[in-house]
Each structure stands twice: as structure tokens, then as C-alpha cells.
C-alpha positions in Angstrom: -52.5 -19.4 0.4 -49.8 -22.1 0.8 -46.5 -21.3 -1.0 -44.6 -24.3 -2.4 -41.0 -24.5 -3.5 -40.3 -26.2 -6.9 -37.6 -26.8 -9.4 -37.2 -25.9 -13.1 -35.7 -29.0 -14.5 -33.6 -26.9 -16.9 -31.3 -26.5 -13.9 -30.3 -30.1 -14.0 -30.5 -30.6 -17.8 -27.0 -32.2 -18.2 -27.7 -34.7 -15.4 -31.1 -35.6 -16.9 -29.5 -36.3 -20.3 -26.9 -38.6 -18.7 -29.3 -40.5 -16.5 -32.9 -39.3 -16.7 -34.3 -41.6 -14.0 -31.4 -41.3 -11.7 -31.4 -37.5 -11.9 -35.1 -37.4 -11.3 -34.7 -39.6 -8.2 -31.9 -37.4 -6.9 -34.1 -34.3 -7.4 -36.9 -36.0 -5.4 -34.4 -37.1 -2.6 -33.3 -33.4 -2.2 -36.8 -32.6 -1.4 -38.3 -31.1 -4.6 -41.8 -32.3 -5.2 -43.2 -29.6 -7.6 -41.5 -29.4 -11.0 -41.5 -27.2 -14.1 -40.4 -28.9 -17.2 -38.2 -27.9 -20.1 -39.7 -30.2 -22.7 -38.5 -31.1 -26.1 -40.1 -31.8 -29.5 -38.7 -34.3 -31.9 -39.5 -34.6 -35.6 -37.7 -37.9 -35.9 -39.5 -40.4 -38.1 -41.9 -42.4 -36.0 -40.8 -40.7 -32.8 -42.4 -37.3 -33.2 -43.8 -35.6 -30.1 -42.9 -34.1 -26.8 -40.7 -35.7 -24.1 -38.8 -34.9 -21.0 -35.2 -36.1 -21.4 -36.5 -38.7 -23.8 -39.3 -39.9 -21.6 -42.7 -39.8 -23.2 -45.8 -38.7 -21.2 -46.8 -42.2 -19.8 -43.3 -43.1 -18.7 -42.7 -39.7 -17.2 -46.0 -39.6 -15.3 -45.4 -43.0 -14.0 -42.1 -41.9 -12.5 -43.5 -38.8 -11.1 -46.2 -40.8 -9.3 -43.6 -43.2 -8.0 -41.5 -40.4 -6.6 -44.4 -38.4 -5.2 -43.8 -35.5 -7.5 -46.0 -33.4 -9.8 -45.4 -31.3 -12.9 -46.9 -27.8 -12.6 -45.8 -26.1 -15.8 -43.7 -26.6 -18.9 -41.6 -24.0 -20.8 -41.3 -23.8 -24.5 -39.3 -21.7 -27.0 -39.8 -20.2 -29.6 -43.5 -19.6 -29.6 -43.9 -20.1 -33.4 -42.6 -23.7 -33.0 -45.1 -25.0 -30.5 -47.0 -27.9 -31.9 -50.3 -27.5 -30.0 -51.9 -30.6 -31.5 -49.1 -32.7 -29.9 -48.5 -30.6 -26.8 -52.0 -30.6 -25.4 -52.3 -34.5 -25.2 -48.8 -34.7 -23.7 -49.8 -32.1 -21.0 -53.1 -33.7 -20.3 -51.6 -37.2 -19.9 -49.1 -36.0 -17.2 -51.9 -34.0 -15.6 -50.0 -30.7 -15.8 -52.2 -27.6 -15.3 -50.2 -25.0 -17.3 -47.7 -24.2 -20.1 -45.5 -21.2 -20.8 -43.4 -19.5 -23.3 -39.9 -19.0 -21.9 -38.7 -16.0 -24.0 -39.0 -13.8 -27.0 -37.0 -11.1 -28.6 -38.2 -7.6 -29.7 -36.9 -5.3 -32.4 -39.4 -2.5 -31.9 -42.7 -1.5 -30.4 -44.7 -3.1 -33.1 -42.9 -6.4 -32.5 -44.2 -6.2 -28.9 -47.8 -5.5 -30.1 -47.6 -8.4 -32.5 -46.2 -10.7 -29.9 -49.0 -9.8 -27.5 -51.6 -10.8 -30.1 -49.9 -14.1 -30.5 -49.8 -14.6 -26.8 -53.6 -14.1 -26.7 -54.1 -16.7 -29.3 -52.0 -19.2 -27.4 -53.9 -18.3 -24.2 -57.2 -19.0 -25.9 -56.0 -22.4 -27.1 -55.0 -23.2 -23.5 -58.1 -22.0 -21.9 -60.2 -24.2 -24.3 -58.2 -27.1 -23.1 -58.4 -26.4 -19.4 -54.9 -25.0 -19.1 -53.3 -21.8 -17.7 -50.9 -20.1 -20.0 -47.9 -17.9 -19.0 -45.2 -15.8 -20.4 -41.8 -15.8 -18.7 -39.6 -12.7 -18.8 -35.9 -12.2 -19.2 -34.3 -8.7 -19.2 -35.1 -7.6 -22.6 -38.8 -7.1 -21.7 -37.8 -4.1 -19.8 -36.3 -2.3 -22.8 -38.2 0.8 -23.7 -39.6 1.7 -27.1 -41.0 5.1 -27.5 -41.0 5.5 -23.7 -42.8 2.2 -22.9 -41.3 -1.1 -21.9 -42.1 -4.3 -23.7 -43.5 -5.7 -20.5 -45.9 -2.7 -20.2 -47.0 -3.3 -23.8 -47.6 -7.0 -23.1 -49.6 -6.4 -19.9 -51.8 -3.7 -21.6 -52.4 -5.7 -24.8 -53.0 -9.2 -23.5 -56.2 -10.5 -21.9 -55.5 -11.0 -18.2 -57.7 -14.0 -18.3 -55.7 -15.7 -21.0 -52.1 -14.7 -20.3 -50.4 -14.8 -17.0 -46.8 -13.8 -16.1 -44.3 -16.2 -14.7 -41.9 -13.6 -13.1 -38.2 -14.2 -13.1 -36.9 -12.0 -10.4 -33.2 -12.3 -11.4 -33.8 -11.2 -15.0 -36.0 -8.4 -13.9 -33.2 -7.1 -11.8 -30.8 -7.4 -14.8 -33.4 -5.3 -16.7 -33.1 -2.5 -14.2 -36.3 -3.3 -12.2 -36.7 -3.9 -8.5 -38.2 -7.4 -8.3 -40.2 -6.7 -5.1 -41.7 -3.6 -6.4 -42.6 -5.1 -9.8 -44.5 -8.0 -8.1 -47.0 -5.3 -7.1 -47.2 -4.1 -10.7 -48.0 -7.6 -11.9 -50.5 -8.3 -9.1 -52.9 -11.1 -9.7 -51.4 -11.9 -13.2 -48.4 -13.5 -11.5 -48.7 -16.6 -9.4 -45.5 -18.4 -10.5 -42.0 -17.0 -9.8 -38.5 -18.0 -10.8 -35.6 -17.5 -8.3 -31.8 -17.7 -8.6 -29.1 -15.4 -7.4 -26.6 -12.9 -8.8 -23.0 -12.7 -7.7 -21.5 -9.5 -6.5 -19.0 -9.6 -9.4 -21.8 -9.5 -12.0 -21.4 -6.0 -13.4 -23.2 -4.0 -14.6 -26.4 -5.2 -12.8 -28.6 -3.6 -15.4 -27.7 -5.1 -18.8 -29.0 -1.9 -20.6 -26.0 -0.1 -19.0 -23.9 -2.4 -21.2 -26.0 -2.7 -24.3 -27.6 0.8 -24.3 -31.3 1.5 -24.2 -31.8 1.5 -27.9 -29.9 -1.8 -28.6 -31.2 -4.5 -30.9 -31.2 -7.3 -28.4 -30.8 -10.5 -30.5 -30.9 -14.1 -29.3 -27.1 -14.2 -29.6 -26.7 -11.1 -27.5 -29.1 -12.5 -24.9 -27.2 -15.8 -24.8 -24.0 -13.8 -24.3 -25.4 -12.7 -20.9 -25.9 -16.3 -19.8 -22.5 -17.5 -18.6 -21.4 -19.2 -15.4 -19.9 -16.0 -14.0 -23.3 -14.2 -14.1 -25.1 -16.6 -11.8 -24.7 -18.1 -8.4 -26.8 -20.2 -6.0 -29.4 -18.8 -3.8 -27.9 -17.1 -0.7 -24.5 -16.8 -2.3 -25.2 -13.6 -4.1 -26.5 -10.1 -3.6 -30.2 -10.3 -4.5 -32.5 -9.3 -1.6 -34.3 -12.7 -1.7 -35.8 -12.3 1.8 -37.5 -9.1 0.6 -38.9 -10.9 -2.5 -40.3 -13.8 -0.3 -41.7 -11.3 2.1 -43.5 -9.5 -0.7 -44.8 -12.7 -2.1 -46.2 -13.7 1.2 -47.7 -10.3 1.9 -49.5 -10.3 -1.5 -50.6 -13.9 -1.1 -50.9 -14.5 -4.8 -47.9 -16.6 -5.9 -48.5 -20.3 -5.6 -45.0 -21.7 -6.4 -41.4 -20.3 -6.3 -39.3 -22.4 -8.8 -35.5 -22.6 -8.2 -33.9 -22.1 -11.7 -30.2 -22.2 -12.0 -29.3 -21.2 -15.6 -25.6 -21.9 -15.2 -23.4 -23.0 -12.2 -19.8 -23.7 -11.5 -21.0 -26.6 -9.3 -22.3 -30.0 -10.3 -26.0 -29.3 -11.3 -27.5 -31.6 -8.7 -25.2 -30.1 -6.0 -26.3 -26.7 -7.1 -30.0 -27.2 -6.8 -29.5 -29.0 -3.4 -27.7 -26.0 -2.1 -30.4 -23.6 -3.4 -33.1 -25.8 -2.0 -31.7 -25.8 1.5 -31.2 -22.1 1.5 -34.7 -21.4 0.1 -36.2 -23.6 2.8 -34.4 -21.5 5.4 -35.4 -18.2 3.8 -39.1 -19.3 3.3 -39.4 -20.5 6.9 -37.6 -17.3 8.2 -40.0 -15.1 6.2 -43.0 -16.7 8.0 -41.6 -15.6 11.4 -40.6 -12.0 10.6 
């Protein structure tokens, strides 16, 4: 299977807000052709609906076509605020094959069971409309309740034909998991991956060593782990990204690796250009080893 390199547009969110078309053109010039969207819903009178940096579906699709780009997925949060009756037409107009939920929080084991049921319902809506549906992890899915991780509960209690996993290798590492090994656990349920890098100064690596295994991980606590000093560009940190790519190629399931830079000390466009060049080197290298 061919493996493509894409970009989660959240990585350049500030640049998109300043100059949507200019930022999109610069992303295309770097070399990114496959995109994952961070889309927004507006309830403003007369302007309700989904958009990408203010661009409605027709305008956005026109620019994608002009630049030789395609949208492969879109992330939304929280799950209860998804307006499916507006989202489905938006997705279909830009010819995007998938949507995903980017995060959830879990107070206890029952919350994980309840969330799994909701994921199944969303997956059913997507399947009826010809779309794939994904859940994207952060670190809190690797917290254990009564000896079982949230991710284990999700995998066991969602229909594999309805709910796929978009695996974020960085956040898995911050949850105490070896990303390369966990790709084998996910198997065929994971064909999209997020990649960034972790600086050597980010301590502790496992956030549960800081919060504790029995912590109530709230949205605010999660946001507190997302600061510039916790992230770096691909190849600048300590993640074993060559091993991750080698595992992906060996398994031959993942279709796209998306660069996602949550925060950066660089200009956002400079950041994703740096990571693009390094990922191209690493992906080419992995084919010859």
C-alpha cells in the first residue's frame, strides 16, 4: 500500500486565520497535498454551518482543486456538539471520505462505556452516508479504570466496522505506551496516524507519573499539558520516529501519516515545512532499510 504524508491544518491555525488563502497556498508550496481539517461550526444568524478558516465548502473545494490538494479527514470536538445534518453535506461537497472526533475526557469506567456507545452511533451515521469515522487519542485514553485502559474499553465496545482509530503516536507515548508496539494492538482499525516529536526536556514522559493513575483528567488539566515546551518539530526530539515508520510500512495498513504540530516556538508555516522535509527523509530512508 502506498503511504502518503499529510498535514493537520490545526498546525497552521494562526496563519489560516490571518490569511486563509495565502496560508493554504504556502502549505501546498511546501509539498503537502493531503490535508486533515480542523473545521468550525458557526451559529451566527444567516451564517450557520461548517467552514475552514471562514471558507464554506464550495470555496474551500475550489481552492483545493486549484492547488492540487485533497481533504482526507476532519476533526471535531466535542462529540455532543457535532451537527450531523450540517456536517454531512459539507463533507460531501468537498469530497472528503472521513470525519473524526479529536478528543474526549473520562471520569470513570462507565464514562468510557457510554462514550463507546456514542461512538458507535456516530459511526452508523457516517456509514449510512458513505463515510469512515475515527476516534483520535490523546494520553488520557491510556488511563486505567479497574485495571483496564479507556482505549481497551473503546476497542472492545465499539464496532470495528463503524469506528476506526486515528493513532497519535506522541500522545500515546505521553500515556506510557510504546507507539510502535501499540500499532500492532490497533491492527486494521488504524489506517491514519498523527506524528510530531517530543523534546528531551519534556519530563516526565508519561503524564500519569505527574498526575497519578487515579487522577480525574479534566479538559483544563489536559490543556495544561499542551504548551510550547512540550513539543518540537519532527527530528528535533527524542521519539523513535524511524521505528514508527518502519512498523507502519511492515504492517502495510496505514494510508496517511499526518504531521500535526500542536504548538511550536517557530512560525507555524516554518514549523510544518521543517517537519515536512524531515518526514520525507525518514519515509524515504525507511524504504531502503
